[in-house]
Backbone as ProteinMPNN parsed JSONL, in Angstrom:
{"seq_chain_A": "MKRQAIIENIKVRSGKDLLKFTDRSKNRIYFTINKTILPQIAKYLFNDAKARFSTASGVDTRKAIEILYHFSVDDIGLFISLRVILEKPDPEVESLLPLFKAAEWIEMEMHEMLGVNFKGHENMNHLLLKDDWPEGNYPLRRDK", "coords_chain_A": {"N_chain_A": [[0.419, -1.194, 0.047], [0.563, 2.377, -0.464], [2.018, 5.888, 0.349], [0.617, 7.458, 0.699], [-2.471, 7.037, 0.595], [-2.776, 5.226, 1.65], [-2.405, 7.76, 4.219], [-4.262, 8.55, 4.075], [-6.616, 6.631, 4.52], [-5.797, 6.093, 7.347], [-6.931, 8.598, 7.998], [-9.291, 8.832, 6.842], [-10.638, 6.549, 8.478], [-10.854, 7.862, 11.316], [-11.779, 9.721, 11.416], [-13.375, 12.81, 12.787], [-11.979, 11.53, 15.387], [-9.165, 12.479, 15.015], [-6.914, 13.977, 15.946], [-4.558, 15.682, 15.54], [-2.289, 15.896, 12.797], [1.11, 15.247, 11.565], [3.061, 15.188, 9.405], [5.499, 14.672, 9.342], [8.315, 14.012, 7.427], [9.238, 12.223, 3.715], [9.406, 9.863, 5.749], [8.18, 9.633, 7.965], [5.784, 9.492, 9.77], [2.737, 10.825, 11.946], [-0.107, 11.112, 13.636], [-2.853, 12.104, 16.112], [-4.327, 10.458, 17.995], [-8.085, 9.842, 19.069], [-7.921, 8.167, 21.866], [-9.97, 6.208, 21.462], [-10.348, 5.506, 20.029], [-7.832, 3.729, 19.21], [-7.287, 0.853, 19.221], [-8.533, 0.406, 16.941], [-7.577, 1.46, 14.147], [-4.99, 1.077, 15.436], [-4.881, -2.232, 13.797], [-5.714, -1.659, 11.539], [-3.543, -1.116, 10.755], [-1.363, -3.502, 10.537], [-2.94, -5.115, 9.552], [-4.462, -4.071, 7.596], [-3.125, -1.809, 6.104], [0.144, -3.395, 5.893], [1.696, -2.885, 7.972], [3.796, -3.614, 10.643], [3.704, -3.56, 14.361], [6.129, -2.17, 15.549], [7.336, -0.624, 18.768], [6.496, 0.499, 21.368], [5.979, 4.035, 23.244], [6.647, 6.388, 25.922], [5.371, 9.738, 26.697], [5.527, 12.041, 30.646], [4.384, 15.013, 29.977], [3.922, 16.202, 32.262], [1.272, 18.328, 31.727], [-0.52, 16.092, 31.007], [-0.427, 12.274, 30.038], [2.075, 10.944, 27.685], [1.546, 8.515, 25.589], [3.154, 6.917, 22.984], [2.576, 4.859, 19.998], [4.042, 2.65, 17.642], [4.528, 1.755, 14.762], [5.992, -0.168, 11.789], [6.221, 0.799, 7.977], [7.355, -2.059, 6.052], [8.315, -2.241, 3.344], [7.755, 0.004, 1.898], [8.979, 1.509, 2.895], [8.011, 3.567, 5.916], [7.155, 4.905, 8.561], [5.278, 5.008, 11.233], [3.354, 6.182, 13.893], [1.534, 6.454, 15.864], [-0.743, 8.512, 17.95], [-1.669, 8.708, 21.701], [-2.984, 10.948, 24.15], [-3.425, 11.065, 28.037], [-5.23, 11.445, 30.346], [-4.403, 12.938, 33.138], [-5.15, 12.262, 37.151], [-5.247, 9.828, 36.83], [-4.392, 8.243, 33.96], [-5.426, 6.003, 31.181], [-6.03, 3.8, 28.746], [-6.79, 1.261, 26.295], [-5.278, -1.63, 25.557], [-3.423, -2.905, 23.525], [-2.666, -5.63, 22.62], [-4.401, -7.902, 23.318], [-4.239, -7.379, 20.458], [-1.444, -7.873, 19.157], [0.946, -9.508, 20.659], [3.665, -8.387, 20.735], [2.951, -6.241, 22.104], [2.87, -6.636, 25.126], [5.17, -6.58, 27.055], [5.439, -4.125, 26.978], [4.298, -2.517, 27.423], [4.088, -3.685, 30.437], [6.05, -2.273, 31.057], [5.447, 0.734, 30.684], [3.507, 0.918, 32.822], [3.66, 0.345, 35.174], [6.569, 2.587, 35.057], [5.598, 4.664, 34.326], [2.864, 4.3, 35.982], [0.381, 3.894, 33.779], [-3.058, 2.371, 33.157], [-3.723, -0.019, 31.362], [-5.97, -1.461, 30.141], [-8.079, -4.693, 29.947], [-5.699, -6.008, 30.094], [-3.678, -8.524, 31.266], [-1.248, -8.801, 33.027], [0.044, -6.746, 34.638], [2.28, -7.382, 36.04], [5.156, -6.161, 38.188], [7.46, -5.511, 35.974], [10.784, -4.328, 35.882], [10.639, -3.225, 37.822], [11.478, -3.417, 41.191], [9.681, -6.461, 43.385], [8.605, -5.47, 45.875], [8.23, -2.302, 45.54], [6.84, 0.844, 46.263], [3.123, 0.152, 46.253], [1.947, 3.061, 43.341], [3.239, 4.867, 43.759], [5.834, 6.491, 40.892], [8.422, 6.001, 38.667], [8.706, 7.509, 35.899], [6.999, 10.202, 36.557], [6.351, 12.987, 36.249], [4.573, 14.487, 38.553], [5.718, 15.838, 40.759]], "CA_chain_A": [[-0.102, 0.026, 0.184], [1.316, 3.957, -0.852], [1.985, 6.047, 1.327], [-0.802, 8.752, 0.495], [-3.856, 5.53, 0.291], [-2.456, 4.965, 4.196], [-2.626, 8.831, 5.367], [-5.981, 8.929, 3.632], [-7.233, 5.493, 5.045], [-6.812, 5.812, 8.774], [-7.595, 10.113, 8.324], [-11.065, 8.831, 7.331], [-11.5, 6.224, 9.71], [-10.527, 8.378, 12.609], [-12.776, 10.65, 11.122], [-13.362, 13.536, 14.422], [-11.087, 11.31, 16.44], [-7.857, 12.412, 14.165], [-6.821, 15.215, 16.557], [-3.843, 16.081, 14.316], [-1.753, 14.627, 11.736], [2.206, 15.679, 11.444], [3.722, 15.363, 8.054], [6.763, 15.454, 9.156], [9.635, 13.538, 6.186], [8.656, 11.099, 3.544], [8.88, 8.028, 5.639], [7.853, 9.733, 9.321], [4.365, 10.681, 9.706], [2.372, 11.028, 13.314], [-1.029, 11.525, 13.881], [-3.06, 12.185, 16.957], [-6.243, 10.523, 17.491], [-8.701, 10.055, 20.694], [-7.458, 6.953, 22.74], [-11.15, 5.308, 22.323], [-10.004, 4.324, 18.389], [-6.834, 3.352, 18.782], [-7.435, -0.444, 18.446], [-9.662, -0.098, 15.499], [-5.921, 1.999, 13.882], [-4.34, 0.106, 14.566], [-5.301, -3.13, 13.873], [-6.094, -1.295, 10.337], [-2.21, -0.558, 10.405], [-1.625, -4.107, 10.966], [-3.882, -6.056, 9.001], [-4.436, -3.94, 5.819], [-1.034, -1.408, 5.588], [0.661, -4.227, 6.349], [3.285, -1.99, 8.749], [3.99, -3.752, 11.904], [4.499, -2.751, 15.179], [8.207, -2.24, 16.729], [7.509, -0.709, 20.325], [5.441, 1.934, 21.919], [6.588, 4.443, 23.816], [5.734, 7.015, 26.734], [6.284, 10.926, 28.591], [4.261, 12.276, 31.249], [4.277, 16.215, 29.927], [3.42, 17.378, 33.189], [-0.398, 17.845, 31.548], [-0.668, 14.627, 30.697], [0.914, 11.614, 29.513], [1.541, 10.537, 26.23], [1.554, 7.325, 25.115], [2.9, 6.587, 20.549], [2.367, 3.292, 19.396], [4.969, 3.019, 16.796], [4.623, 1.262, 13.57], [6.696, -0.196, 10.267], [5.409, -0.094, 7.056], [8.646, -2.277, 6.23], [7.859, -2.422, 1.967], [7.533, 1.824, 1.763], [10.068, 2.55, 4.323], [7.333, 4.668, 6.933], [6.827, 5.241, 10.179], [3.994, 5.793, 11.318], [3.237, 7.099, 15.263], [0.183, 7.137, 16.356], [-0.118, 9.632, 19.655], [-2.886, 9.168, 21.998], [-2.873, 12.643, 24.808], [-4.302, 10.422, 28.256], [-5.188, 12.265, 31.444], [-3.823, 12.162, 34.8], [-4.279, 11.868, 37.517], [-5.327, 8.215, 36.227], [-4.062, 7.422, 32.938], [-5.573, 4.538, 30.852], [-5.874, 2.537, 27.169], [-7.389, -0.243, 25.614], [-4.184, -2.523, 25.462], [-3.301, -3.577, 22.205], [-1.812, -7.431, 23.612], [-5.315, -9.136, 22.417], [-3.512, -7.303, 18.886], [-0.352, -7.832, 19.0], [1.687, -10.208, 21.959], [4.941, -7.611, 21.547], [3.323, -4.991, 23.609], [3.363, -7.247, 26.385], [6.384, -6.226, 27.613], [6.605, -2.579, 26.532], [2.736, -2.41, 28.931], [3.914, -3.405, 31.432], [6.963, -1.279, 31.404], [4.776, 2.074, 30.807], [2.641, 0.532, 33.71], [4.893, 0.551, 36.012], [7.191, 3.509, 34.851], [4.423, 5.974, 34.0], [1.337, 4.695, 36.159], [-1.153, 3.705, 32.919], [-3.294, 1.244, 33.393], [-3.9, -0.969, 30.186], [-7.321, -2.006, 30.016], [-7.529, -5.297, 29.068], [-3.77, -6.847, 29.336], [-4.134, -8.993, 32.668], [0.159, -9.488, 33.021], [0.456, -6.336, 35.147], [3.318, -7.458, 37.241], [6.754, -5.408, 37.613], [8.563, -6.046, 34.895], [11.864, -3.556, 35.825], [11.035, -2.466, 39.271], [11.496, -5.143, 42.556], [8.315, -6.434, 43.643], [8.265, -4.359, 46.737], [8.643, -1.366, 44.491], [5.657, 1.7, 46.325], [2.721, 0.636, 44.87], [1.845, 4.728, 43.288], [5.101, 5.187, 42.855], [6.094, 6.455, 39.054], [9.296, 6.936, 38.963], [8.985, 8.177, 35.544], [6.184, 10.479, 36.626], [6.799, 14.246, 36.815], [3.796, 15.239, 39.302], [6.124, 16.786, 41.803]], "C_chain_A": [[0.968, 1.783, -0.623], [1.178, 4.079, 0.071], [0.813, 7.178, 1.817], [-1.855, 8.354, 0.437], [-3.221, 5.639, 2.008], [-2.725, 6.084, 4.46], [-3.852, 8.703, 4.951], [-6.987, 7.472, 4.705], [-7.624, 5.808, 6.408], [-6.747, 8.026, 9.179], [-8.98, 9.53, 8.175], [-11.729, 7.657, 8.057], [-11.116, 6.386, 10.398], [-11.596, 9.747, 12.416], [-12.722, 12.166, 12.726], [-12.321, 13.401, 15.229], [-9.471, 11.486, 16.683], [-8.372, 14.399, 15.321], [-5.498, 15.739, 16.081], [-2.989, 14.653, 13.746], [-0.162, 15.759, 11.357], [2.723, 14.965, 10.511], [5.815, 15.193, 8.54], [8.832, 15.093, 8.625], [8.476, 12.94, 5.385], [8.328, 10.182, 4.835], [8.84, 8.407, 7.643], [6.531, 10.014, 9.366], [4.125, 10.155, 11.632], [0.941, 11.558, 13.5], [-1.611, 10.932, 15.535], [-4.435, 11.637, 17.026], [-6.509, 10.312, 19.522], [-8.899, 8.74, 20.938], [-8.654, 6.158, 22.749], [-11.058, 4.378, 20.865], [-8.906, 3.668, 18.116], [-6.627, 1.582, 18.143], [-8.03, -1.096, 17.168], [-7.978, 0.954, 14.047], [-5.213, 1.456, 13.852], [-4.338, -1.214, 14.095], [-5.591, -2.328, 12.078], [-4.552, -1.464, 9.871], [-1.422, -2.183, 10.116], [-2.296, -5.063, 9.826], [-4.252, -5.626, 7.045], [-3.597, -3.051, 5.529], [0.09, -2.221, 5.875], [1.644, -3.827, 7.3], [2.786, -3.393, 10.458], [3.96, -2.843, 13.534], [5.377, -3.03, 15.987], [7.774, -2.183, 17.832], [6.854, 0.291, 20.334], [6.284, 2.588, 23.3], [5.976, 5.51, 25.004], [5.831, 8.073, 27.466], [5.209, 11.192, 29.532], [5.199, 14.218, 30.787], [4.065, 17.158, 30.642], [1.698, 17.428, 33.311], [-0.793, 16.621, 31.273], [0.175, 13.787, 30.097], [0.668, 11.007, 28.209], [2.018, 9.485, 25.557], [2.328, 6.79, 23.38], [3.335, 4.914, 20.575], [3.395, 3.325, 18.137], [5.576, 1.886, 15.925], [5.712, 1.582, 11.802], [6.324, -0.575, 9.067], [6.78, -0.589, 5.904], [9.387, -1.88, 4.369], [8.06, -1.172, 1.24], [8.698, 2.707, 2.335], [9.273, 3.507, 5.181], [8.008, 4.283, 7.443], [5.948, 5.68, 10.624], [4.126, 5.594, 12.877], [1.932, 7.507, 14.87], [-0.183, 7.123, 18.006], [-1.51, 9.673, 20.325], [-2.762, 10.06, 23.511], [-4.2, 11.412, 26.17], [-4.03, 11.317, 30.154], [-5.081, 11.861, 33.016], [-5.039, 12.974, 35.428], [-3.742, 10.099, 37.117], [-5.404, 7.796, 34.454], [-4.471, 6.195, 32.195], [-5.958, 4.518, 29.821], [-6.735, 1.772, 27.597], [-5.822, -0.1, 25.238], [-4.095, -2.84, 23.881], [-2.554, -5.16, 22.291], [-2.999, -7.72, 23.407], [-4.855, -8.389, 21.284], [-2.345, -8.525, 18.408], [0.78, -8.325, 20.729], [3.272, -9.037, 21.985], [4.476, -6.667, 22.422], [2.875, -5.638, 24.57], [3.813, -6.432, 27.432], [5.986, -4.553, 27.744], [4.78, -1.64, 27.623], [2.811, -2.181, 29.393], [5.166, -2.699, 32.042], [6.638, 0.457, 31.592], [3.921, 2.144, 32.079], [3.157, 1.264, 34.374], [5.83, 2.065, 35.993], [6.374, 4.926, 35.296], [2.879, 6.131, 34.733], [0.01, 4.499, 35.068], [-1.765, 2.862, 33.102], [-3.913, 0.718, 31.498], [-4.585, -1.691, 29.997], [-7.114, -3.327, 29.178], [-6.837, -6.403, 28.918], [-3.767, -7.329, 30.989], [-2.827, -9.699, 32.95], [-0.002, -7.712, 33.94], [1.19, -6.183, 36.266], [4.456, -6.491, 36.851], [7.34, -6.2, 36.589], [9.891, -5.245, 35.266], [11.983, -3.115, 37.411], [10.94, -3.611, 40.71], [10.01, -5.126, 42.617], [7.219, -6.024, 44.792], [8.088, -2.817, 46.369], [7.047, -0.539, 45.549], [4.582, 0.955, 45.457], [2.049, 2.953, 44.479], [2.734, 5.61, 42.997], [6.07, 5.533, 41.238], [7.324, 6.842, 38.875], [9.325, 7.372, 37.504], [8.277, 9.385, 35.163], [6.311, 11.834, 36.768], [5.871, 15.292, 37.903], [4.135, 15.66, 39.802], [7.119, 17.448, 41.394]], "O_chain_A": [[2.041, 1.75, -1.224], [0.629, 3.322, 0.872], [0.368, 7.537, 2.907], [-2.65, 9.257, 0.178], [-3.448, 6.138, 3.11], [-3.647, 5.974, 5.267], [-4.651, 8.8, 5.882], [-7.929, 7.7, 5.464], [-8.763, 5.881, 6.869], [-6.577, 8.565, 10.272], [-9.8, 9.622, 9.089], [-12.938, 7.592, 8.277], [-10.618, 5.373, 10.889], [-12.006, 10.524, 13.278], [-11.795, 12.126, 13.536], [-11.705, 14.323, 15.765], [-8.733, 11.117, 17.596], [-9.249, 15.259, 15.398], [-5.515, 16.849, 16.613], [-2.938, 13.438, 13.937], [-0.332, 16.905, 10.941], [2.89, 13.802, 10.877], [6.882, 15.566, 8.053], [9.916, 15.509, 9.035], [7.297, 12.922, 5.739], [7.18, 9.776, 5.014], [9.34, 7.643, 8.469], [6.233, 11.077, 8.82], [4.873, 9.49, 12.348], [0.951, 12.788, 13.498], [-1.209, 9.922, 16.113], [-5.427, 12.054, 16.428], [-5.843, 10.458, 20.547], [-9.819, 8.108, 20.419], [-8.786, 5.391, 23.704], [-11.427, 3.235, 20.598], [-8.769, 3.057, 17.056], [-6.086, 1.184, 17.111], [-8.078, -2.2, 16.627], [-7.897, 0.414, 12.944], [-4.579, 1.095, 12.861], [-3.136, -1.382, 13.889], [-5.593, -3.342, 11.381], [-4.306, -1.896, 8.745], [-0.647, -2.007, 9.176], [-1.474, -5.854, 9.364], [-4.294, -6.239, 5.978], [-3.042, -3.337, 4.468], [1.121, -1.599, 6.132], [2.573, -4.627, 7.405], [1.721, -3.749, 10.963], [4.19, -1.64, 13.66], [5.452, -3.864, 16.89], [7.608, -3.267, 18.392], [6.622, 0.972, 19.335], [6.967, 1.97, 24.117], [4.746, 5.506, 25.062], [6.216, 7.975, 28.631], [4.093, 10.703, 29.36], [6.31, 14.542, 31.207], [3.974, 18.357, 30.378], [0.972, 16.987, 34.203], [-1.967, 16.463, 31.61], [1.269, 14.134, 29.651], [-0.397, 10.655, 27.704], [3.034, 9.656, 24.883], [1.52, 6.155, 22.702], [4.189, 4.188, 21.083], [3.402, 4.452, 17.644], [6.618, 1.26, 16.118], [6.01, 2.554, 11.107], [6.085, -1.745, 8.768], [7.206, 0.21, 5.07], [10.508, -1.426, 4.138], [8.485, -1.192, 0.085], [9.114, 3.864, 2.287], [9.912, 4.556, 5.274], [9.036, 3.624, 7.286], [5.706, 6.875, 10.458], [5.024, 4.824, 13.22], [1.412, 8.316, 14.102], [-0.037, 6.283, 18.895], [-2.42, 10.366, 19.87], [-2.081, 9.29, 24.188], [-5.297, 10.995, 25.796], [-3.024, 11.596, 30.807], [-5.476, 10.942, 33.733], [-5.722, 13.847, 34.893], [-2.683, 9.471, 37.098], [-6.312, 7.182, 33.893], [-3.85, 5.193, 32.549], [-6.532, 5.594, 29.654], [-7.284, 1.565, 28.679], [-5.219, 0.89, 24.826], [-5.148, -2.974, 23.258], [-1.619, -5.278, 21.499], [-2.545, -8.529, 22.598], [-5.328, -9.178, 20.466], [-2.366, -9.529, 17.697], [1.168, -7.546, 21.599], [3.896, -8.874, 23.033], [5.16, -6.211, 23.338], [2.126, -4.85, 25.147], [3.23, -5.825, 28.331], [6.353, -3.911, 28.728], [4.53, -0.571, 28.18], [2.385, -1.094, 29.784], [5.328, -2.551, 33.254], [7.256, 1.246, 32.307], [3.579, 3.257, 32.477], [3.221, 2.493, 34.35], [5.75, 2.7, 37.044], [6.494, 5.793, 36.162], [2.037, 7.017, 34.591], [-1.134, 4.842, 35.366], [-0.975, 1.959, 33.379], [-4.493, 1.478, 30.721], [-4.172, -2.792, 29.634], [-6.411, -3.407, 28.17], [-6.985, -7.373, 28.173], [-3.854, -6.468, 31.865], [-2.861, -10.917, 33.13], [-0.764, -7.365, 33.037], [1.059, -5.37, 37.181], [4.727, -6.088, 35.72], [7.595, -7.403, 36.548], [10.601, -5.847, 34.461], [12.986, -2.784, 38.043], [10.126, -4.525, 40.834], [9.247, -4.269, 42.17], [5.992, -6.073, 44.876], [7.693, -2.16, 47.332], [6.09, -1.31, 45.612], [4.737, 0.92, 44.237], [1.864, 3.81, 45.343], [2.925, 6.622, 42.323], [6.845, 4.736, 40.708], [7.511, 8.058, 38.895], [10.412, 7.948, 37.493], [8.448, 9.88, 34.05], [6.449, 11.963, 37.984], [6.171, 16.463, 38.131], [3.347, 16.561, 40.09], [7.628, 18.307, 42.114]]}, "name": "protein", "num_of_chains": 1, "seq": "MKRQAIIENIKVRSGKDLLKFTDRSKNRIYFTINKTILPQIAKYLFNDAKARFSTASGVDTRKAIEILYHFSVDDIGLFISLRVILEKPDPEVESLLPLFKAAEWIEMEMHEMLGVNFKGHENMNHLLLKDDWPEGNYPLRRDK"}
C-alpha cells in the first residue's frame, strides 16, 4: 500500500477522532488520535496497511501522559506513530496486547514507570522494578 493511501485511510477511519496529523518527512508521519479508536486504527495498520508494531514509548508532559505506538511499513520505508494523550492522575487506554503479543512487555514497563492502566492487559506485574516497590510511586512521572 502506498504512503498517501495509508494517510487517507487513517484520516477517513479516524474522522473527528483525528486530533492532529503531522507529516514530518517522507518516511515519518504522526497521528494524534482519540484513545477510543486506538485499537481500530492499530488493527487497520497491521491487517490492511501491512505495518508491523515496532514498539511504544511514553512521556509525562506534566499536563498528561502521552503514549506513542510506533509502526513500520517496511516495504515502503514508512514509520507511523499513533499518539494518544491520557489524562492524569489516572491515565488509562485499551491494551494492544489482544492484537500484538509484542505489546505485552512495553505496556508492563509503561504501567510501572508512568502509571498507565492498560485495560484488557492481564499481566501488570513488575518488569523492571522490585516486587516490593511502593504502589503509586511511578519513577518517570513528573507530578512533583
